[in-house]
C-alpha positions as CSV (number, residue, x, y, z in Angstrom):
1,X,-37.8,26.4,-40.2
2,X,-39.0,26.1,-36.6
3,X,-37.9,23.2,-34.4
4,X,-40.5,20.7,-33.3
5,X,-40.0,21.6,-29.7
6,X,-39.6,25.4,-30.0
7,X,-40.8,27.1,-26.9
8,X,-40.3,24.1,-24.6
9,X,-38.2,24.8,-21.6
10,X,-36.1,22.0,-20.0
11,X,-34.4,22.3,-16.6
12,X,-31.6,19.8,-16.7
13,X,-30.2,18.6,-13.4
14,X,-28.3,15.7,-15.0
15,X,-24.7,14.8,-15.6
16,X,-22.5,12.1,-17.1
17,X,-24.3,10.5,-20.1
18,X,-27.9,9.1,-19.8
19,X,-29.6,12.4,-18.8
20,X,-27.4,14.6,-21.0
21,X,-28.2,12.3,-24.0
22,X,-31.9,12.8,-23.3
23,X,-31.7,16.6,-23.0
24,X,-29.4,17.0,-26.0
25,X,-32.0,15.2,-28.1
26,X,-34.7,17.6,-26.8
27,X,-32.4,20.6,-27.5
28,X,-31.7,19.4,-31.0
29,X,-35.4,19.4,-31.6
30,X,-35.7,23.1,-30.5
31,X,-36.2,23.0,-26.7
32,X,-34.3,25.4,-24.6
33,X,-32.2,23.4,-22.2
34,X,-30.8,25.0,-19.0
35,X,-28.1,22.8,-17.6
36,X,-27.4,23.3,-13.9
37,X,-23.8,22.6,-13.0
38,X,-22.2,22.4,-9.5
39,X,-19.6,25.2,-9.0
40,X,-18.0,23.2,-6.1
41,X,-16.9,20.5,-8.5
42,X,-16.3,22.4,-11.7
43,X,-19.5,21.2,-13.3
44,X,-20.4,17.9,-15.1
45,X,-17.9,15.2,-14.2
46,X,-17.3,14.4,-17.9
47,X,-15.7,17.8,-18.4
48,X,-12.6,16.2,-17.0
49,X,-12.9,12.9,-18.8
50,X,-10.1,13.4,-21.3
51,X,-8.0,13.7,-23.3
52,X,-8.9,14.7,-25.9
53,X,-9.9,18.3,-25.0
54,X,-10.7,21.3,-27.3
55,X,-8.0,23.9,-27.2
56,X,-9.0,27.6,-27.3
57,X,-7.6,30.1,-29.8
58,X,-4.6,30.8,-27.6
59,X,-3.8,27.1,-27.5
60,X,-4.9,26.5,-23.9
61,X,-6.8,23.4,-22.9
62,X,-10.5,24.1,-22.2
63,X,-13.0,22.2,-20.1
64,X,-14.6,20.9,-23.3
65,X,-13.6,17.2,-23.3
66,X,-14.7,15.1,-26.2
67,X,-16.8,13.1,-23.8
68,X,-18.6,16.1,-22.5
69,X,-19.2,17.5,-26.0
70,X,-20.8,14.2,-27.2
71,X,-24.0,14.9,-25.2
72,X,-24.1,18.6,-24.3
73,X,-24.7,20.8,-27.4
74,X,-27.8,23.1,-27.6
75,X,-27.6,23.8,-23.9
76,X,-27.1,26.8,-21.6
77,X,-24.7,26.2,-18.7
78,X,-25.6,27.8,-15.4
79,X,-23.5,27.4,-12.3
80,X,-25.7,26.9,-9.2
81,X,-24.9,25.2,-5.9
82,X,-28.1,23.4,-4.9
83,X,-26.7,22.7,-1.5
84,X,-27.2,26.3,-0.5
85,X,-30.6,28.0,0.2
86,X,-29.9,30.5,-2.5
87,X,-29.1,27.8,-5.0
88,X,-32.3,25.9,-4.1
89,X,-34.4,29.1,-4.5
90,X,-32.8,29.6,-7.9
91,X,-33.6,26.1,-9.1
92,X,-37.1,26.3,-7.8
93,X,-37.6,29.6,-9.7
94,X,-36.3,28.1,-12.9
95,X,-38.6,25.0,-12.4
96,X,-41.5,27.4,-12.1
97,X,-40.7,28.6,-15.7
98,X,-40.0,25.1,-17.1
99,X,-42.1,22.5,-18.8
100,X,-39.8,19.6,-17.8
101,X,-37.3,18.9,-15.0
102,X,-35.0,16.0,-15.5
103,X,-32.5,14.7,-12.8
104,X,-30.3,11.7,-12.2
105,X,-29.5,11.9,-8.5
106,X,-29.8,8.9,-6.2
107,X,-33.5,8.2,-5.4
108,X,-34.5,10.6,-2.6
109,X,-31.3,12.6,-3.0
110,X,-33.1,15.9,-4.0
111,X,-35.8,15.7,-1.2
112,X,-33.5,17.5,1.3
113,X,-33.2,20.4,-1.1
114,X,-36.9,20.6,-1.8
115,X,-36.3,19.8,-5.4
116,X,-37.7,16.3,-5.5
117,X,-40.7,15.3,-7.7
118,X,-43.3,15.3,-4.9
119,X,-42.4,18.9,-3.9
120,X,-42.1,20.4,-7.3
121,X,-45.2,18.7,-8.7
122,X,-47.2,19.9,-5.6
123,X,-46.2,23.4,-6.5
124,X,-46.5,23.0,-10.3
125,X,-49.1,20.3,-11.2
126,X,-48.5,20.6,-14.9
127,X,-44.8,19.9,-14.6
128,X,-43.2,16.9,-16.2
129,X,-40.5,15.6,-13.8
130,X,-38.2,12.8,-15.1
131,X,-35.9,10.8,-12.7
132,X,-33.1,8.7,-14.1
133,X,-31.4,6.3,-11.7
134,X,-29.5,3.0,-11.8
135,X,-32.2,0.7,-10.6
136,X,-35.3,2.9,-10.3
137,X,-37.1,4.7,-7.5
138,X,-38.4,1.4,-6.1
139,X,-37.1,-2.2,-5.5
140,X,-34.4,-3.6,-3.3
141,X,-31.6,-2.1,-5.3
142,X,-33.0,1.4,-5.5
143,X,-30.4,2.9,-3.2
144,X,-27.4,1.5,-5.2
145,X,-25.5,3.9,-7.5
146,X,-26.1,3.6,-11.2
147,X,-23.3,3.2,-13.7
148,X,-23.4,2.0,-17.3
149,X,-21.0,-0.9,-16.6
150,X,-23.1,-2.1,-13.6
151,X,-26.3,-1.9,-15.7
152,X,-24.7,-3.9,-18.5
153,X,-23.6,-6.5,-16.0
154,X,-26.9,-6.7,-14.0
155,X,-29.1,-6.5,-17.0
156,X,-27.5,-9.4,-18.8
157,X,-26.1,-8.0,-22.0
158,X,-22.5,-8.8,-20.9
159,X,-23.4,-12.5,-20.6
160,X,-24.4,-12.4,-24.3
161,X,-21.4,-10.4,-25.6
162,X,-17.9,-11.6,-26.3
163,X,-16.2,-14.6,-27.8
164,X,-17.6,-18.1,-27.2
165,X,-14.6,-19.0,-25.1
166,X,-13.9,-15.6,-23.6
167,X,-15.0,-13.6,-20.6
168,X,-18.3,-11.6,-20.6
169,X,-17.8,-8.4,-22.5
170,X,-19.3,-5.0,-22.2
171,X,-20.4,-3.0,-25.3
172,X,-17.6,-0.7,-26.5
173,X,-19.6,2.5,-25.6
174,X,-21.9,3.4,-22.7
175,X,-24.9,1.9,-24.5
176,X,-27.0,1.3,-21.4
177,X,-26.7,5.1,-20.6
178,X,-27.5,6.1,-24.2
179,X,-30.5,3.9,-24.5
180,X,-31.8,5.0,-21.1
181,X,-31.5,8.6,-22.3
182,X,-33.5,7.7,-25.5
183,X,-36.2,5.9,-23.5
184,X,-36.3,9.0,-21.2
185,X,-36.8,11.3,-24.1
186,X,-39.7,9.2,-25.4
187,X,-41.3,9.2,-21.9
188,X,-40.9,12.9,-21.6
189,X,-42.6,13.5,-25.0
190,X,-45.4,11.1,-24.1
191,X,-45.9,12.9,-20.8
192,X,-46.0,16.3,-22.5
193,X,-48.6,15.0,-24.9
194,X,-50.7,13.9,-21.9
195,X,-50.1,17.3,-20.2
196,X,-51.2,19.2,-23.3
197,X,-54.4,17.1,-23.5
198,X,-55.3,17.1,-19.8
199,X,-53.2,19.9,-18.0
200,X,-51.8,17.2,-15.8
201,X,-48.1,16.7,-15.2
202,X,-46.5,13.6,-13.9
203,X,-43.4,11.8,-12.6
204,X,-41.4,9.6,-14.9
205,X,-39.3,6.9,-13.2
206,X,-36.7,5.3,-15.5
207,X,-33.8,3.1,-14.6
208,X,-30.6,2.2,-16.5
209,X,-31.1,-1.5,-15.6
210,X,-34.8,-1.5,-16.7
211,X,-34.0,0.0,-20.0
212,X,-31.1,-2.3,-20.6
213,X,-33.3,-5.3,-19.9
214,X,-35.8,-3.9,-22.4
215,X,-33.3,-4.0,-25.2
216,X,-32.4,-7.6,-24.7
217,X,-35.1,-8.0,-27.3
218,X,-35.0,-11.3,-29.1
219,X,-32.4,-12.9,-26.8
220,X,-34.5,-12.0,-23.8
221,X,-37.6,-13.4,-25.3
222,X,-35.7,-16.5,-26.5
223,X,-35.0,-17.2,-22.9
224,X,-38.5,-16.4,-21.6
225,X,-39.9,-18.7,-24.3
226,X,-37.5,-21.6,-24.0
227,X,-36.1,-21.4,-20.5
228,X,-32.6,-22.0,-22.1
229,X,-29.8,-19.6,-21.3
230,X,-28.3,-18.1,-24.5
231,X,-24.6,-18.6,-25.0
232,X,-22.0,-16.0,-26.1
233,X,-21.4,-16.5,-29.8
234,X,-19.0,-13.7,-30.6
235,X,-20.3,-12.1,-33.8
236,X,-22.7,-14.9,-34.7
237,X,-26.5,-14.6,-34.6
238,X,-28.5,-16.8,-32.2
239,X,-31.3,-17.5,-34.7
240,X,-29.8,-17.1,-38.2
241,X,-26.9,-18.8,-40.0
242,X,-24.7,-17.5,-41.6
243,X,-25.1,-14.1,-40.1
244,X,-21.7,-12.9,-38.7
245,X,-18.2,-11.5,-39.3
246,X,-15.9,-13.4,-41.7
247,X,-12.2,-12.8,-42.2
248,X,-11.4,-11.8,-45.8
249,X,-8.0,-11.7,-47.5
250,X,-7.5,-8.0,-46.5
251,X,-9.9,-7.3,-43.6
252,X,-13.3,-8.4,-42.2
253,X,-16.7,-8.6,-43.8
254,X,-20.2,-8.9,-42.5
255,X,-22.4,-11.5,-44.2
256,X,-26.1,-11.5,-43.3
257,X,-27.9,-14.3,-45.0
258,X,-31.5,-13.8,-43.9
259,X,-33.4,-16.5,-45.8
260,X,-32.9,-19.7,-47.8
261,X,-32.9,-18.1,-51.3
262,X,-30.1,-15.7,-50.2
263,X,-28.2,-18.7,-49.0
264,X,-28.5,-20.3,-52.4
265,X,-27.2,-17.2,-54.1
266,X,-24.4,-17.0,-51.5
267,X,-23.3,-20.5,-52.3
268,X,-23.3,-19.7,-56.0
269,X,-20.9,-16.8,-55.4
270,X,-18.6,-19.2,-53.5
271,X,-18.8,-21.7,-56.4
272,X,-20.3,-24.2,-53.9
273,X,-23.9,-24.8,-55.0
274,X,-23.7,-28.2,-53.4
275,X,-23.9,-26.5,-49.9
276,X,-27.4,-25.1,-50.5
277,X,-28.6,-28.5,-51.8
278,X,-27.2,-30.3,-48.8
279,X,-30.0,-31.2,-46.4
280,X,-27.8,-30.2,-43.4
281,X,-27.8,-26.6,-44.8
282,X,-30.8,-26.2,-47.1
283,X,-33.0,-24.4,-44.5
284,X,-32.2,-22.0,-41.7
285,X,-33.3,-24.4,-38.9
286,X,-30.9,-27.0,-40.5
287,X,-28.1,-24.5,-40.8
288,X,-28.7,-23.5,-37.1
289,X,-28.3,-27.1,-36.1
290,X,-25.2,-27.6,-38.2
291,X,-23.7,-24.2,-37.5
292,X,-20.2,-25.4,-36.6
293,X,-19.6,-27.6,-39.7
294,X,-21.1,-25.0,-42.0
295,X,-19.0,-22.1,-40.7
296,X,-15.9,-24.2,-40.8
297,X,-16.6,-24.8,-44.5
298,X,-17.4,-21.2,-45.4
299,X,-14.6,-19.4,-43.5
300,X,-11.7,-20.5,-45.7
301,X,-13.7,-19.9,-48.9
302,X,-14.2,-16.2,-47.8
303,X,-10.7,-15.8,-46.3
304,X,-9.2,-16.5,-49.8
305,X,-11.0,-13.5,-51.4
306,X,-10.4,-9.8,-51.0
307,X,-13.1,-7.6,-49.5
308,X,-13.9,-5.7,-52.6
309,X,-14.6,-9.0,-54.5
310,X,-16.8,-10.3,-51.7
311,X,-18.8,-7.1,-51.5
312,X,-19.3,-6.7,-55.3
313,X,-20.1,-10.4,-55.8
314,X,-22.7,-10.6,-53.0
315,X,-24.3,-7.2,-53.7
316,X,-24.7,-8.3,-57.3
317,X,-26.6,-11.4,-56.0
318,X,-28.7,-9.4,-53.5
319,X,-27.1,-11.0,-50.5
320,X,-26.6,-8.5,-47.6
321,X,-22.9,-7.8,-47.1
322,X,-20.7,-5.0,-45.8
323,X,-17.3,-4.1,-44.4
324,X,-16.3,-3.8,-40.8
325,X,-15.0,-0.2,-40.8
326,X,-12.7,1.7,-38.5
327,X,-13.8,5.1,-37.4
328,X,-11.6,6.9,-39.8
329,X,-13.3,5.0,-42.6
330,X,-16.7,5.7,-41.1
331,X,-16.3,9.4,-40.9
332,X,-14.6,9.7,-44.3
333,X,-17.4,7.9,-46.1
334,X,-19.6,9.6,-48.7
335,X,-22.6,8.1,-47.0
336,X,-21.8,9.9,-43.7
337,X,-21.3,13.1,-45.6
338,X,-24.6,12.7,-47.5
339,X,-26.5,12.1,-44.3
340,X,-24.9,14.9,-42.3
341,X,-23.6,12.6,-39.6
342,X,-20.7,14.9,-38.8
343,X,-21.8,18.3,-37.6
344,X,-19.4,21.2,-37.6
345,X,-20.8,23.6,-35.0
346,X,-19.3,27.1,-34.7
347,X,-17.6,27.7,-31.4
348,X,-15.6,30.7,-30.3
349,X,-14.0,28.6,-27.7
350,X,-12.2,26.3,-30.2
351,X,-9.0,27.1,-31.9
352,X,-10.5,26.1,-35.3
353,X,-13.6,28.2,-34.7
354,X,-15.8,25.2,-34.6
355,X,-16.1,21.8,-33.0
356,X,-16.9,18.5,-34.9
357,X,-19.7,16.5,-33.3
358,X,-21.7,13.4,-34.3
359,X,-24.9,14.5,-36.1
360,X,-28.4,13.8,-35.0
361,X,-29.9,10.9,-37.0
362,X,-33.4,12.4,-37.1
363,X,-34.4,13.9,-40.5
364,X,-37.7,15.8,-40.0
365,X,-39.0,17.4,-43.2
366,X,-41.0,20.2,-41.6
367,X,-39.2,20.8,-38.3
368,X,-35.6,19.6,-38.7
369,X,-33.0,19.4,-35.9
370,X,-30.8,22.4,-35.5
371,X,-27.3,22.9,-34.0
372,X,-27.9,26.3,-32.4
373,X,-25.3,26.2,-29.7
374,X,-22.0,24.4,-29.3
375,X,-21.3,22.5,-26.0
376,X,-21.0,25.3,-23.4
377,X,-18.1,26.2,-21.2
378,X,-18.8,25.7,-17.5
379,X,-21.2,28.4,-16.2
380,X,-20.9,30.5,-19.3
381,X,-24.6,31.4,-19.3
382,X,-25.2,31.9,-15.6
383,X,-25.5,35.7,-15.7
384,X,-27.8,35.6,-18.7
385,X,-30.2,33.1,-17.2
386,X,-30.3,34.6,-13.7
387,X,-30.9,38.0,-15.2
388,X,-34.1,36.7,-16.7
389,X,-35.3,35.6,-13.3
390,X,-34.5,39.1,-11.8
391,X,-36.3,40.8,-14.8
392,X,-39.4,38.6,-14.7
393,X,-42.3,40.6,-13.3
């Protein structure tokens, strides 16, 4: 079956995580992605961000770190030094054959090479050019470097994350980068739709900080509506009670009571129907106001029961519940297998003959995602791609 983006050509001047996340999504959907890597540095910085690394059939460590592989399948790696006139000419020639150019240099950083948006769009008006940066192309912080950690701090998510009495906490993965890459992907697809309708390309300016602020969602709008700063609540929900992690006899469970009827059934499971009849807890606004006393009552009731009993009992009563799983449990689950969320991609560079990657969550019935290429070794496709330029009439 054809990919949704078959025939689309992406020139990828990004590295680390936000840009590569975007271009991997486009590649999974069928686009050809040419990843430009700097031969002076050995390519994308994340190639060295390990261990773990893939070992080749001879047992030698490769430049395929797990971090690099998480965002770089379905790409061709081309080694080009854009600091040289020859490298600049090569990239401009590739841009002339591309639908999309995406980069994550500091604002203005590509102008000295003639590879900035203004220059390439002047030469190719139908081009879609996407710039990812820490703070955007404008504003007082535009010149500052962009890192996921800084975006999480500046954008406010760290002030909401962590234990009530603990320090501000970042999310466990580079979520500001990942979400910025997803927003970039949406923006690129929207710009391509516009180009196909009008023939007009455009420049997309997207910032890690802007996208992180965008996904403050209800907590951000809570503040804008009330003027009250939200407090860190650990795993508790700001607007719903009980909706959090509870310790069980043999692990931790998630209980997500979304309405008053669920709370009544939850209390029946705990053999405490009096709690749902208590005016302090009968409605969600009341439970929110009495959060501390309610949680102090519920916690020991759940701590005395094993996880399996809690899950079975609440599922039978149609109360949302689930376990807190470790990654070994996640990837061994029958649900993950059924949904194809572990992708074994054939790779001649791996001792096992394949690499195991996290699958794409999109399930398109007519144009499904495909894993056509494993994450590439540095520069492995340089000769093939540059030969195309030489052979083009």
